[in-house]
C-alpha positions as CSV (number, residue, x, y, z in Angstrom):
1,M,-11.6,13.5,16.1
2,S,-8.9,10.9,16.1
3,V,-6.3,10.4,13.4
4,K,-5.3,6.9,12.3
5,I,-2.1,6.3,10.3
6,A,-0.5,3.3,8.7
7,V,3.2,2.5,8.5
8,L,4.2,0.7,5.3
9,G,7.1,-1.5,6.2
10,H,8.7,-2.5,9.5
11,G,12.4,-2.6,8.6
12,V,15.0,-0.2,10.0
13,V,13.2,3.0,9.1
14,G,9.6,1.8,9.6
15,S,10.3,0.3,13.0
16,G,12.1,3.5,13.9
17,V,9.1,5.6,12.9
18,V,6.8,3.4,15.1
19,E,9.2,3.5,18.1
20,L,9.7,7.3,17.8
21,F,6.0,7.9,17.3
22,Y,5.1,6.1,20.5
23,K,8.0,7.6,22.5
24,N,6.8,11.1,21.5
25,K,3.1,10.4,21.2
26,A,2.0,12.9,23.8
27,S,4.0,15.7,22.4
28,I,2.9,14.9,18.8
29,E,-0.8,14.9,19.9
30,K,-0.3,18.1,21.8
31,R,1.1,19.9,18.8
32,A,-1.5,18.4,16.4
33,G,-4.3,19.2,18.8
34,T,-5.9,15.7,18.3
35,E,-5.4,12.1,19.2
36,I,-3.2,10.2,16.8
37,D,-2.5,6.4,16.7
38,I,-1.0,3.9,14.4
39,K,-3.7,1.6,13.2
40,Y,-1.7,-0.6,10.9
41,I,1.9,-1.7,10.3
42,L,2.2,-3.4,6.9
43,D,4.9,-6.1,6.6
44,L,5.2,-9.5,5.1
45,R,7.2,-10.8,8.0
46,D,5.8,-11.9,11.4
47,F,6.7,-10.0,14.6
48,P,5.1,-12.2,17.3
49,D,7.2,-10.6,20.1
50,S,6.5,-7.0,19.1
51,P,4.5,-4.9,21.6
52,Y,2.6,-3.7,18.5
53,K,1.8,-7.2,17.1
54,D,-1.9,-6.5,17.1
55,K,-1.3,-3.7,14.5
56,F,0.4,-5.8,11.9
57,T,-1.2,-6.7,8.6
58,K,0.2,-8.5,5.5
59,N,-2.6,-7.2,3.3
60,F,-2.3,-3.8,1.7
61,D,-6.0,-3.8,1.0
62,D,-6.7,-3.6,4.7
63,I,-5.2,-0.2,4.6
64,L,-6.6,0.9,1.2
65,K,-10.2,0.0,2.2
66,D,-10.1,1.5,5.7
67,D,-11.8,5.0,5.7
68,E,-10.2,5.9,9.0
69,I,-6.6,5.9,7.6
70,V,-5.6,9.5,6.8
71,A,-1.8,9.1,6.3
72,E,0.7,6.4,5.3
73,A,4.4,6.5,6.2
74,L,6.4,4.8,3.5
75,A,10.2,4.4,3.8
76,G,12.7,3.6,1.2
77,Y,11.4,5.6,-1.8
78,S,14.1,7.7,-3.3
79,G,11.9,9.4,-5.9
80,G,14.0,7.9,-8.7
81,S,15.6,9.9,-11.5
């Protein structure tokens, strides 16, 4: 089994999540006991020079309709009060 995740947003936090995930991918997979990969990065901006440019989407429905996605990482939500 392989786990696919989506990162919602590629600002300071989202890009950091992606960077740290790939930097620590082997360790994360070892602890999880399965292969894990980022399938989508959702952002309205273009990142043509990114090493992950093939993972970007501007359409949230791509993520919602994808049965492989098991987790989303969303930055910037404070929970409100």
